[in-house]
N, CA, C and O of each residue as an XYZ file, in Angstrom:
676
protein
N       1.093     -1.117      0.465
C       0.017      0.103     -0.232
C       0.579      1.504     -0.373
O       1.560      1.825      0.296
N       0.075      2.247     -1.108
C       1.754      3.187     -1.198
C       1.090      4.327     -0.942
O      -0.111      4.208     -1.184
N       1.553      5.876     -0.362
C       0.036      6.758     -1.130
C       1.865      8.006     -1.441
O       2.901      7.991     -0.777
N       1.479      8.930     -2.756
C       1.656      9.477     -2.921
C       1.503     11.044     -2.190
O       0.455     11.688     -2.161
N       3.418     11.671     -1.351
C       2.578     12.917     -1.135
C       3.673     13.909     -1.129
O       4.779     13.803     -0.599
N       2.971     15.304     -2.092
C       4.665     15.914     -2.537
C       4.993     15.507     -3.146
O       6.180     15.741     -2.915
N       4.981     14.544     -4.518
C       5.543     13.761     -5.128
C       6.725     12.931     -4.022
O       7.883     12.917     -4.440
N       6.607     12.632     -3.416
C       7.642     11.444     -2.977
C       6.326     10.242     -2.240
O       5.189     10.676     -2.053
N       6.701      8.655     -1.861
C       6.074      8.207     -1.964
C       5.897      7.849     -0.782
O       6.224      8.931     -0.294
N       5.601      7.103      0.275
C       5.351      6.669      1.580
C       5.140      5.687      1.372
O       4.689      5.313      0.290
N       5.475      4.716      2.635
C       5.021      3.078      2.872
C       3.996      3.423      4.000
O       4.308      4.065      5.003
N       2.857      2.983      3.769
C       2.100      3.088      4.670
C       2.071      1.991      5.485
O       1.055      1.985      6.180
N       3.019      0.775      5.720
C       3.253      0.233      5.964
C       4.283      0.293      7.386
O       3.960     -0.258      8.438
N       5.507      1.027      7.210
C       5.867      1.578      7.263
C       5.683      3.306      8.405
O       6.434      3.805      9.243
N       4.863      3.560      8.071
C       3.299      4.653      8.673
C       3.344      3.735     10.077
O       3.666      3.979     11.239
N       2.819      2.466      9.310
C       2.004      2.320     10.738
C       2.127      1.818     11.392
O       1.233      1.890     12.236
N       3.670      0.505     11.794
C       4.405      0.205     12.226
C       5.284      1.199     13.583
O       5.522      0.790     14.720
N       5.755      3.068     12.794
C       5.584      3.626     13.496
C       4.519      4.131     14.855
O       4.686      4.535     16.006
N       3.650      3.906     14.173
C       2.028      4.976     15.112
C       2.403      3.542     16.028
O       3.150      3.551     17.007
N       1.592      2.111     15.384
C       2.016      1.175     16.822
C       2.647      1.377     17.837
O       2.257      1.713     18.955
N       4.207      1.055     17.236
C       5.301      1.412     18.438
C       5.027      2.732     19.772
O       4.836      2.488     20.964
N       5.085      4.200     19.090
C       4.070      5.064     19.877
C       3.856      5.014     20.551
O       4.277      5.552     21.574
N       2.236      3.612     20.183
C       1.292      3.877     20.349
C       1.416      2.202     22.401
O       0.823      1.823     23.411
N       2.343      2.064     21.763
C       2.371      0.507     22.038
C       3.704      1.347     23.685
O       3.836      1.105     24.884
N       4.246      2.160     22.850
C       5.095      3.144     23.916
C       4.813      3.974     25.063
O       5.219      4.304     26.177
N       3.652      4.183     23.968
C       2.815      5.141     25.627
C       2.048      3.943     25.980
O       2.135      4.098     27.198
N       1.429      2.971     25.865
C       0.717      2.471     26.446
C       1.461      1.210     27.822
O       0.827      0.635     28.707
N       2.857      1.136     27.543
C       4.038      0.655     28.235
C       3.547      3.091     29.432
O       2.687      3.698     30.071
N       4.673      3.203     28.957
C       4.158      4.353     29.889
C       3.154      4.809     31.398
O       3.408      5.304     32.496
N       1.762      4.245     30.588
C       0.330      4.825     31.056
C       0.537      3.501     32.118
O       0.432      3.667     33.333
N       0.763      2.512     31.674
C       1.328      0.983     32.237
C       2.027      1.054     33.432
O       1.437      1.035     34.512
N       2.497      1.086     33.393
C       3.923      2.081     34.668
C       3.147      3.434     35.249
O       3.206      3.469     36.478
N       2.661      4.199     34.846
C       1.778      4.715     35.992
C       0.853      4.360     36.325
O       0.056      5.049     36.962
N       0.712      3.432     36.067
C      -1.121      3.762     36.409
C      -0.131      1.882     37.696
O      -0.959      0.985     37.862
N       0.722      1.702     38.080
C       0.855      1.059     39.052
C       1.008      2.024     40.830
O       1.823      2.940     40.936
N       0.186      1.642     41.924
C       0.546      2.165     42.902
C       1.836      2.410     43.446
O       2.930      1.935     43.142
N       1.504      3.236     44.301
C       3.634      3.932     44.508
C       4.506      2.949     45.211
O       5.734      2.869     45.241
N       3.015      1.773     46.112
C       4.052      0.170     46.411
C       4.560     -0.664     45.396
O       5.625     -1.278     45.323
N       3.329     -0.546     44.404
C       4.622     -1.005     43.430
C       5.008     -0.339     42.810
O       5.453     -0.597     41.692
N       4.979      0.379     43.159
C       6.534      1.416     41.424
C       7.670      1.965     42.660
O       8.426      2.896     42.382
N       7.699      1.554     43.516
C       8.783      1.198     45.280
C       9.269     -0.144     45.142
O      10.448     -0.472     45.012
N       8.514     -0.708     45.171
C       9.563     -2.023     44.574
C       9.382     -2.177     43.754
O       8.753     -3.224     43.910
N       9.378     -1.951     42.381
C       9.882     -2.153     41.367
C      11.194     -1.221     40.949
O      11.883     -1.689     40.042
N      11.518     -0.233     41.390
C      12.579      1.192     42.083
C      13.320     -0.460     42.011
O      13.779     -1.140     41.093
N      13.183     -0.615     43.198
C      13.881     -0.951     44.749
C      14.679     -2.101     44.214
O      15.581     -2.373     45.006
N      14.674     -2.962     43.039
C      14.386     -4.425     42.517
C      15.526     -3.503     41.544
O      16.740     -3.694     41.622
N      14.999     -2.653     40.782
C      16.151     -2.180     39.190
C      17.185     -2.390     40.539
O      17.716     -3.471     40.790
N      17.384     -1.058     41.422
C      18.447     -1.571     42.299
C      18.939     -2.190     42.457
O      20.075     -2.396     42.030
N      18.352     -2.753     43.111
C      19.280     -3.818     43.530
C      20.470     -4.817     42.693
O      21.529     -5.346     43.030
N      19.367     -4.727     40.963
C      19.961     -5.839     39.617
C      21.142     -4.858     39.797
O      22.259     -5.073     40.267
N      20.400     -3.307     39.117
C      22.845     -2.450     38.918
C      22.889     -2.912     39.670
O      22.825     -4.045     39.192
N      23.016     -3.150     41.445
C      23.951     -2.931     42.293
C      25.394     -4.342     42.441
O      26.581     -4.423     42.756
N      24.274     -5.209     41.974
C      24.939     -6.629     41.710
C      25.800     -7.324     40.695
O      26.455     -8.364     40.623
N      25.436     -6.027     39.754
C      25.776     -5.916     38.298
C      27.787     -6.131     38.665
O      28.294     -5.511     39.600
N      28.620     -7.058     37.770
C      29.916     -6.916     38.624
C      30.251     -5.587     38.797
O      30.178     -4.950     39.847
N      30.883     -4.926     36.952
C      30.735     -3.798     37.479
C      30.590     -2.173     37.004
O      31.241     -1.145     37.190
N      29.345     -2.554     36.276
C      28.356     -1.614     36.438
C      27.731     -1.274     38.487
O      27.235     -0.203     38.840
N      27.892     -2.119     39.158
C      27.135     -2.528     40.917
C      28.429     -2.000     41.312
O      28.513     -0.911     41.879
N      29.781     -2.958     40.948
C      30.820     -1.172     41.891
C      31.025      0.505     41.768
O      31.594      1.368     42.436
N      30.219      0.461     40.509
C      31.006      1.875     40.203
C      29.545      3.076     41.136
O      29.574      4.192     41.655
N      28.400      1.959     40.897
C      27.038      2.553     40.685
C      26.481      2.648     42.479
O      25.495      3.205     42.962
N      27.717      1.759     43.201
C      26.833      1.334     44.480
C      26.882      2.470     45.953
O      26.442      2.269     47.084
N      27.546      3.593     45.426
C      27.796      3.973     46.608
C      26.036      5.214     45.793
O      25.026      5.391     46.475
N      26.122      5.521     45.047
C      24.669      6.462     44.474
C      23.342      5.900     44.621
O      22.306      6.530     44.836
N      23.456      4.861     44.506
C      22.294      3.808     44.814
C      22.171      3.673     45.673
O      21.070      3.202     45.960
N      23.210      3.968     46.913
C      23.049      3.041     48.392
C      22.665      3.863     49.043
O      22.000      3.676     50.062
N      23.038      5.071     48.546
C      23.042      6.196     49.455
C      20.706      6.711     49.794
O      19.695      6.123     49.410
N      20.873      7.802     50.507
C      19.236      8.594     50.462
C      18.868      9.029     49.405
O      17.672      9.037     49.116
N      20.008      9.588     48.413
C      19.105      9.547     46.732
C      19.227      8.563     45.702
O      19.526      9.068     44.619
N      19.144      7.806     45.695
C      19.787      5.886     45.263
C      18.037      6.310     44.839
O      17.808      6.711     43.698
N      17.307      6.223     45.487
C      15.595      5.963     45.150
C      15.254      6.886     43.823
O      14.888      6.256     42.831
N      15.337      8.222     43.725
C      15.638      9.379     43.363
C      16.183      9.235     42.165
O      15.345      9.136     41.269
N      17.629      9.174     41.732
C      18.174      8.345     40.850
C      17.750      8.246     40.061
O      17.635      8.887     39.016
N      17.312      7.073     40.579
C      16.529      5.474     39.995
C      15.860      6.221     38.734
O      16.150      6.545     37.583
N      14.481      6.324     39.909
C      13.313      7.161     40.114
C      13.126      8.174     38.027
O      12.582      7.847     36.973
N      14.008      9.486     38.535
C      14.144      9.829     38.416
C      14.582      9.692     36.492
O      14.046     10.295     35.562
N      15.942      8.482     36.442
C      16.935      8.578     35.323
C      15.498      7.481     34.424
O      15.428      7.613     33.202
N      14.494      6.506     35.114
C      13.571      5.520     34.871
C      12.302      6.995     33.653
O      11.409      6.815     32.825
N      12.824      7.998     34.116
C      11.196      8.996     33.793
C      12.319      9.326     32.413
O      11.859      9.049     31.305
N      13.802      9.918     32.465
C      14.542     10.687     31.196
C      13.972      9.189     30.182
O      13.118      9.204     29.295
N      14.644      8.184     30.603
C      14.620      6.810     29.199
C      13.985      6.635     28.542
O      14.308      6.487     27.364
N      11.776      6.505     29.306
C      10.398      6.911     28.970
C      10.661      7.593     28.031
O      10.504      7.100     26.914
N      11.163      8.989     28.165
C      10.337      9.835     27.642
C      11.245     10.144     26.539
O      10.667     10.511     25.516
N      12.717     10.079     26.478
C      13.909      9.571     25.722
C      13.439      9.034     24.096
O      13.395      9.508     22.961
N      13.049      7.393     24.980
C      13.053      6.770     23.741
C      10.824      6.759     22.920
O      10.217      5.860     22.338
N      10.323      8.340     23.368
C       9.242      8.661     23.115
C       9.726      9.503     22.124
O       9.395      9.259     20.963
N      10.465     10.469     22.368
C      10.770     11.254     21.636
C      11.711     10.911     20.082
O      11.720     11.541     19.024
N      12.399      9.738     20.466
C      13.432      9.817     19.322
C      11.566      8.962     18.559
O      10.901      9.635     17.772
N      11.304      8.187     18.796
C      10.043      7.144     18.377
C       8.612      8.171     17.460
O       7.878      8.114     16.473
N       8.894      8.913     18.474
C       7.894     10.299     17.426
C       8.375     11.043     16.013
O       7.831     11.211     14.921
N       9.846     11.453     16.658
C      10.779     11.900     15.219
C      10.797     10.827     14.839
O       9.818     10.916     14.098
N      11.234      9.486     14.693
C      10.532      8.656     13.193
C       9.581      8.594     12.921
O       9.453      7.734     12.050
N       8.737      9.033     13.162
C       7.053      8.974     12.863
C       6.554     10.556     11.969
O       5.713     10.777     11.098
N       7.255     11.174     12.487
C       7.635     12.841     12.074
C       7.950     12.420     11.302
O       7.629     11.322     10.848
N       9.037     13.540     10.727
C      10.169     13.218     10.191
C       9.938     11.836      8.740
O       9.695     12.176      7.582
N      10.057     10.639      9.088
C      10.130      9.811      8.182
C       8.527      9.779      7.818
O       8.505      9.391      6.650
N       7.743      9.908      8.070
C       6.029     10.003      7.727
C       5.340     10.687      7.215
O       4.489     10.663      6.325
N       5.945     11.576      8.105
C       4.508     12.980      8.079
C       5.039     13.951      7.836
O       4.055     14.620      7.520
N       5.949     14.664      7.714
C       6.073     16.041      7.521
C       7.191     16.127      6.284
O       8.393     16.197      6.539
N       6.745     16.117      5.101
C       6.860     16.829      3.997
C       7.945     18.352      3.352
O       8.351     18.826      2.290
N       7.982     18.530      4.382
C       8.142     20.437      3.282
C      10.269     19.955      4.429
O      10.654     19.716      5.574
N      10.828     20.097      3.077
C      12.497     19.932      2.216
C      12.966     20.856      3.513
O      13.575     20.445      4.501
N      12.495     22.302      3.235
C      12.955     23.613      4.233
C      13.585     23.271      5.714
O      14.680     23.504      5.202
N      13.799     23.054      6.595
C      14.442     22.776      8.291
C      13.395     21.643      8.965
O      12.864     21.546     10.071
N      13.365     20.726      7.566
C      13.197     19.563      7.675
C      13.175     19.061      9.071
O      12.030     19.044      9.522
N      14.763     18.342     10.504
C      14.919     18.092     10.488
C      14.500     18.770     11.920
O      15.051     18.368     12.945
N      13.625     19.692     11.964
C      13.901     21.153     13.469
C      13.042     21.059     13.435
O      12.478     20.862     14.511
N      12.050     21.131     11.936
C      10.042     20.941     12.264
C       9.722     20.185     12.788
O       8.869     20.421     13.644
N      10.280     18.591     12.576
C      10.152     16.862     13.363
C      10.340     16.996     14.907
O       9.785     16.416     15.841
N      10.977     17.628     14.878
C      12.309     18.160     16.395
C      10.681     18.644     17.405
O      10.197     17.979     18.322
N      10.309     19.565     17.017
C       9.121     20.886     17.484
C       8.537     19.621     17.514
O       9.261     18.692     17.869
N       7.881     19.491     17.345
C       6.503     18.340     16.954
C       6.309     17.704     17.825
O       5.322     17.487     18.527
N       8.372     17.007     17.781
C       7.847     15.534     18.284
C       8.160     16.211     19.731
O       7.798     15.489     20.660
N       8.651     17.225     20.053
C       9.313     17.674     21.595
C       7.421     18.847     21.634
O       7.466     20.066     21.464
N       6.609     18.400     21.780
C       5.452     19.230     22.004
C       4.658     17.948     22.519
O       4.070     17.914     23.600
N       4.734     16.586     21.332
C       3.882     15.872     21.650
C       4.668     14.774     23.383
O       3.919     14.098     24.088
N       6.212     14.906     23.656
C       6.511     14.876     24.905
C       6.259     15.215     25.577
O       5.899     14.591     26.575
N       6.291     16.511     25.447
C       5.993     17.684     27.023
C       4.376     17.320     27.435
O       3.857     17.217     28.546
N       3.738     17.152     25.914
C       2.206     16.930     26.856
C       1.840     15.270     26.879
O       0.798     14.822     27.357
N       2.499     14.768     26.501
C       2.076     13.873     26.829
C       2.357     13.095     28.461
O       1.597     12.466     29.197
N       3.941     13.520     28.597
C       4.095     13.661     30.772
C       3.489     14.705     30.856
O       4.254     15.392     31.534
N       2.240     15.580     30.529
C       1.322     16.224     31.049
C      -0.144     15.354     31.235
O      -0.921     15.445     32.185
N      -0.229     14.789     30.451
C      -1.159     13.977     30.962
C      -1.053     12.294     31.336
O      -1.805     11.327     31.206
N       0.691     12.589     32.017
C       0.702     11.176     32.616
C       0.924     11.855     33.706
O       0.933     11.047     34.635
N       1.083     12.767     34.031
C       1.526     12.859     35.374
C      -0.426     13.437     35.945
O      -1.039     13.313     37.005
N      -0.652     13.823     35.092
C      -2.567     14.353     35.583
C      -3.177     12.267     36.200
O      -3.821     11.960     37.204
N      -2.632     11.368     35.136
C      -3.853     10.738     35.081
C      -2.532      9.485     36.820
O      -2.743      8.287     37.009
N      -1.921      9.940     37.279
C      -1.508      9.748     38.315
C      -1.735     10.514     40.514
O      -1.497     10.278     41.698
N      -2.574     11.804     39.177
C      -2.927     11.965     40.126
C      -4.739     11.060     40.886
O      -5.510     11.581     41.692
N      -4.864      9.736     40.267
C      -6.195      9.785     40.898
C      -4.874      8.038     41.242
O      -5.256      7.392     42.219
N      -3.762      7.526     40.635
C      -3.281      6.814     41.349
C      -3.047      6.505     42.730
O      -2.728      7.415     43.494
N      -3.172      5.300     43.146
C      -2.870      5.574     44.845
C      -2.341      6.061     45.119
O      -1.512      6.218     44.223
N      -2.011      6.788     46.214
C      -0.412      7.146     47.085
C       0.150      7.859     46.105
O       0.918      8.633     46.675
N       0.218      8.101     44.528
C       1.643      8.737     43.758
C       0.115     10.579     43.539
O      -0.925     10.995     44.051
N       1.373     11.036     42.160
C       1.177     12.876     42.739
C       1.177     12.598     40.976
O       1.263     11.555     40.328
N       0.980     14.658     40.388
C       1.461     14.425     40.206
C       1.925     15.608     40.022
O       1.226     16.594     40.254
N       3.501     15.726     39.462
C       4.078     16.400     39.811
C       4.875     17.204     38.729
O       5.740     16.560     38.136
N       4.679     18.751     38.327
C       5.621     19.511     37.654
C       6.929     19.303     37.109
O       7.410     19.559     36.005
N       7.560     18.580     38.534
C       8.848     18.674     37.913
C       8.858     16.957     36.870
O       9.385     16.648     35.801
N       8.182     16.365     37.650
C       8.345     15.149     36.500
C       7.957     15.204     35.375
O       8.494     14.447     34.567
N       6.883     16.121     34.914
C       7.459     17.017     33.386
C       8.056     17.398     32.975
O       8.246     17.031     31.815
N       8.979     18.580     33.594
C      10.543     18.531     33.929
C      10.961     17.963     33.690
O      11.550     18.466     32.734
N      11.342     16.791     33.785
C      11.876     15.648     33.879
C      12.431     14.695     32.778
O      13.479     14.466     32.172
N      10.770     14.145     32.882
C      10.553     13.900     30.682
C      10.434     14.218     30.289
O      10.025     13.414     29.452
N      10.342     15.499     29.703
C      10.366     16.340     28.876
C      11.842     16.373     28.930
O      12.076     16.245     27.728
N      13.160     16.469     29.578
C      14.444     16.694     29.596
C      15.861     15.301     28.684
O      16.921     15.153     28.076
N      14.856     14.776     29.204
C      14.639     12.575     28.250
C      14.762     13.268     27.241
O      15.793     13.638     26.680
N      12.918     13.596     26.809
C      12.335     13.632     24.900
C      13.802     14.862     24.595
O      14.573     14.396     23.756
N      14.101     15.823     24.965
C      14.824     16.958     24.896
C      16.998     15.968     24.757
O      17.593     15.889     23.682
N      17.479     15.540     25.861
C      18.358     14.539     25.076
C      18.093     13.737     23.885
O      18.643     13.909     22.798
N      16.895     12.525     24.253
C      16.890     11.955     22.643
C      17.115     12.344     21.434
O      17.780     11.774     20.569
N      16.188     13.956     21.347
C      16.232     14.970     19.892
C      17.885     15.372     19.638
O      18.491     15.095     18.604
N      18.383     15.978     20.642
C      19.815     15.470     20.983
C      19.842     15.224     20.289
O      19.322     15.692     19.275
N      20.711     13.998     20.486
C      21.239     12.934     20.030
C      20.974     12.640     18.532
O      22.026     12.340     17.966
N      20.062     12.634     17.842
C      19.080     12.480     17.128
C      19.900     13.653     15.597
O      20.212     13.452     14.423
N      19.941     15.004     16.696
C      20.245     15.449     15.859
C      21.628     16.324     15.699
O      21.922     17.261     14.957
N      22.629     15.337     17.113
C      23.804     15.158     16.560
C      24.701     14.279     15.509
O      25.704     14.660     14.905
N      24.022     12.917     15.453
C      23.399     12.220     14.340
C      23.637     13.034     13.332
O      24.662     13.444     12.787
N      22.326     13.222     13.157
C      21.897     13.987     11.759
C      23.768     14.621     11.323
O      24.649     14.335     10.512
N      23.570     15.517     12.369
C      25.064     16.385     11.813
C      25.707     15.393     11.955
O      24.715     15.785     12.569
N      26.474     14.257     12.088
C      27.398     13.793     11.859
C      27.640     12.662     10.289
O      28.533     12.340      9.506
N      25.692     12.316     10.633
C      25.842     11.926      9.154
C      26.131     12.863      8.381
O      27.181     12.967      7.748
N      24.794     13.956      8.380
C      25.319     14.486      7.266
C      26.724     15.629      6.702
O      26.916     16.508      5.861
N      27.421     14.948      7.743
C      29.003     15.789      7.488
C      29.720     14.746      7.103
O      30.501     15.276      6.313
N      30.049     13.326      7.135
C      30.284     12.514      6.055
C      29.493     12.106      5.073
O      29.979     11.180      4.425
N      28.103     12.585      4.620
C      27.949     12.568      3.273
C      28.661     13.626      2.321
O      28.568     13.512      1.099
N      29.412     14.715      2.952
C      29.406     15.680      2.011
C      31.363     15.624      2.079
O      32.238     15.995      1.296
N      31.370     15.171      3.012
C      32.705     13.665      2.904
C      32.811     12.848      1.934
O      34.003     12.577      1.791
N      32.301     12.426      1.344
C      31.617     11.537      0.047
C      31.300     11.859     -1.357
O      30.798     11.006     -2.088
């Protein structure tokens, strides 16, 4: 199945796969946010224990992870990672499947992706207001958005590097 948009063929199955990946990832974030505070804390503790027990990584991170800020560090890192991935998935869809203007395509795709990440972070924190023991925090929206920004910076650096390598060849 193919559609033609501005003289460019787009493979709809690739778009469908990207959309489904985003829906799956948003569903995964929703699932994690839907956990009561006790379950969420237990998951963070299990993850922290798993990292500490790793041969090299555990030795390096043990002082931080066993300190009073250890759980905070794990939880905020998880927030950032979830939205880092969401930003990359969203960028992939927008850049490759939806947004077709050649002028500033990368920047516009990044802006749209960041807006999606921010809005989903807002809805995620609102959702947590209704979960036992959880709360919606503006700080978490900012941490989530920062994760998205880091993902988009990585894409920008990759595009810059790939662009320079194309010029050299």
